[in-house]
N, C-alpha and C positions, 0 to 999 in steps of 0.2 A: 516502553521498550523492554523493561526487565521482565514483565509478565510474558512477553513473546519469547524471550530467551528461556525462561523457565519452562514454557510449554514445549519448546523444541527439545530441551534437555530431557524432560520426562518422556517425550515420544521416542527419543533415541534410546533411552533405557528400555522402553517397551520393545523396540525393535531388536535390541541385543538379546533380551530374554526370549523373544520369539525365535531368533536365530538359533539359540541353544536348544530350544525345543525341537525345531526342525532338524537340527543335526542329530539329536538323539533318535528322532523318528526316521532318520536317513532319507528325508524328503529333500533331494537336491534341488528340484525345481523351485520349491518354496524358499529354500535357503538362498538361492541365487536372487530371487525376487526381493527378499528382505535385505540382502546385502546391498543391492542397488538402491533401495529406498533409504538405507542408512547413509550411503554416500551422498544422496541428494539432501538428506536432512543435515548432514555435516556442512555441505556447501551453503545451505540456507542459514545455518548457524553462523558461519563465517561472514555471510553477507550482512547479517545484523550488526556485526562489529564494524564492518566497513561503513555502514550507514550511520552508526553512532559515533564514529571517530575513534574507536578503540582498536583499530588495526595495529598489528605489530609494526615496529619501525622497519622501514624498507619496503613495506607492502604497497605504498603509494608515493607518488612523487609530486608534492604540492607545487614545486616550481614549474612543473609541466602542466599543472592544472587539470590533470586527467587521472582517472583511477587506473589500477594495474591492468595490464593487458589481458589477464585471465578473465576479466569481466566480459570481454568480447566473446569468449567461448561459452558463456552461460547460455543455457536454453532460454527461450523467450519467457517462459513462466517464471524462471528464477530472476530474470532481469526485472520483470514486472513486480515480483515480490520485493526485490531490493528497493525499487522506487516507492512502492506503497509503504514500506517500512520507514523510509526516509521521510515521507510526507505525513505519515500517521493518520491519514484520513482517506475516505474513498476518492477515487480519481478516475477520470475518463481516459480512454486510450490516447487521445491527442496530447493531454497534459503529461501522461506517463512518458510518451515518446519525447516530448520537448525537454522534460527534466533529465531524462537519460542522456539525450544527445548533448545537453548543456554541460553535464558533469562527468560523463564517463566516455571511455574510448569506444569507438564503433558507433553503430546506429541501431535504433529499435523502431523500425517503421510500423505504423499502425496496422498495416496489412498483415503483419505477423500475429496480431492480436485478434483478428477478425473472428476466429472460431475457438479462441482459447477458453472462454467461459463454458461453452457447450461441451468441449472436450473434458474440462474439469468435472462437470456434473456427471458426464458419462462414466468417467473414471471412478468417481465416488460411488455411484449407484452399483457399479459392477463389483467393487471391493471397498465398502465403507471403512474409513479410517486407515487404509493401507498407506497413505501418504502422510508426511509430517504436517502438511498444510494443503489447503485447496484455495484456488482463486475463485471467489464467489461474487455474485452481484450484490450490490447494496439493496436493502429492502425498503420499500416505501412505508412510511409511518401509517398511512391511512389504510391501505389494503394489504400490507405485508407481502406485496408482490415484487418481482425483480425490477429494480430501477433501471432505466434504459442507460446502457453504456457507462456504468460505474463499477469499477473493480474494488473488492475488498479482500481481506485474507481471513480464512476460516477460523484461525486461532485468536482473532481479535474478539473482545467481549461483544456480545450480541448488540448492546447499545451503540457500539461504535460502528456497526455494520448497517445501521438504520438511518435513513435520511428523512428529516421532517421539513416543515415550511422554511425554517431559518438555516437549514444545514448547508445549503449551497454557499451562502455568504460565510458561514463559520468555516467551512472547508477551504474556501478561497483564502481567508485571512490566516488560517493555520498553515496552509500550504506555503503562503508567502513567507511566514516566519521560519518554517523548517527549511525552505530553499535558501534563504539568506544564511541560516546557520551552516548549511552544507557548503555553501560558497566560501564562507569564512574558513572552514576547515580545509577545503581542497584548493582554493585559489585566493589566499588572503591578499595577494598583490593584484590590484586591478589591471596592471599591465599584462598579466599572464592570462586574463580571462578570455575565453572563446567568445565569438560573436553571439552564439546561442545563449550563453550565460548573460551577456549584457542585455540582449533583447528580452529575455524572460524576466530579468530584474526590472527592466523598464515597464514591461507589460503589467507586472504586479503593481508597480508604484503608481502608474497613471490611474488605476482603479481604486486606490485607497486614499481618502482625504488626508492631506498634510504629509504625504509620504515623499513628496518632492520639495526640495528647497526652492525658495523664490528665485534664486539665481541659477537654477539647474539648467545646463545647456540643452538646447532643443535637439531632438532626434533620438531614435531608439538605440543608437550605438553608445550614447553617453551613459556612464555608469552612475546610477542613483547612489545617494548616501545610504549605505546598507544599514547603519545604525538607526537612521531616521526612518527608513522603511520598516524595519523590524518594530520600532517603538510605535509607529502609527498603526500598524496591523494589530499589535497587542492591545492598544487602547480601544480600538473599535471592537475587537474580539470580546473584551470585557463586557460590552453592552449586550451582545447576542448570545454568549456562551451559556449562561444559566437557563434562559427559557428554551434554548435549543436542546440542552441536555434533558430538561424535564419532559419535553415532547418525546424524545427518543427513549427515555426510560419507560414512559407509559406504554409506548408501542412495543417495547421489548417484553414487558409483562404480558401483553396480549399474545405476542408471538409464542412465548413459553407455554401458554395455556392452550393455544389453538393449533399449533404446528408441531409436527414431529421433527426429529433431528434433521432430516433431509430438507424439510420445509424451512427450518430456521437457518439453513445454509444457503439454499437456492431459491427460496421464496415459495409462496403459495401458488399453485398452478391455477389456470382459468376456472377449472371445475370447483376447486376449493374456495376460490375467491367469490364465485357466484353463490355458492352455498352459504357462506358467511354473510354476504350482503342480503340474501333472502331472509336469513334468521334475524337480522337487525330490523328489517322492514316488516 
């Protein structure tokens, strides 16, 4: 979380310096563009605090179990950014939508995310680095190609944007823990939980060994013991985390050697993948 905040702070400083330069050059069009990007960066910076529980008093209402109404007005890309920052791991549109709807006001239907990755890549290639962050696909560890339907954030370390053989399970367990922590912050009283929150907690719990108490009531609406769920996820994560991290680090080293900056963000294209496969064989 801290490294993401640092990256945004550095980028906002760069934008401010670029704005001063544009003002000196009397380039009003560039100045307007940079000012808009700075506003977006500031909103992203604020969203990180919302996700980490550091929002200022009065910005959220835990009793209501929902985030402030301003979340509803965020563009889809910033809502996705907020959920990915909360989960800290790559996530599919369906999960992003479920987590958003469980914790925040309004809805984030997956239809709004259908073209988002393509739009982000187009924006990057037209003006690299103009935005404080980009929503990128996860990269597969074997071919360094875009993973199907998995979002990441460009300012994450490269290793965190790569998925290996064990990553799906690691991401599921990590997501379960982060979701429980978010629920504890936003809706500590089970009586105030939304149906979506209850159902997602239950969905996590039934797929993690020992996450449900023996006397847990039947049905997806029953709230699992959140501490038990968190501990069970943490215990299993300890088994898979180290080998998964080793796989991703090895793949990240290959990516740094084989791909340019755009490739490290959006993956090797079909031509590049075919060329590297031929070189191996």
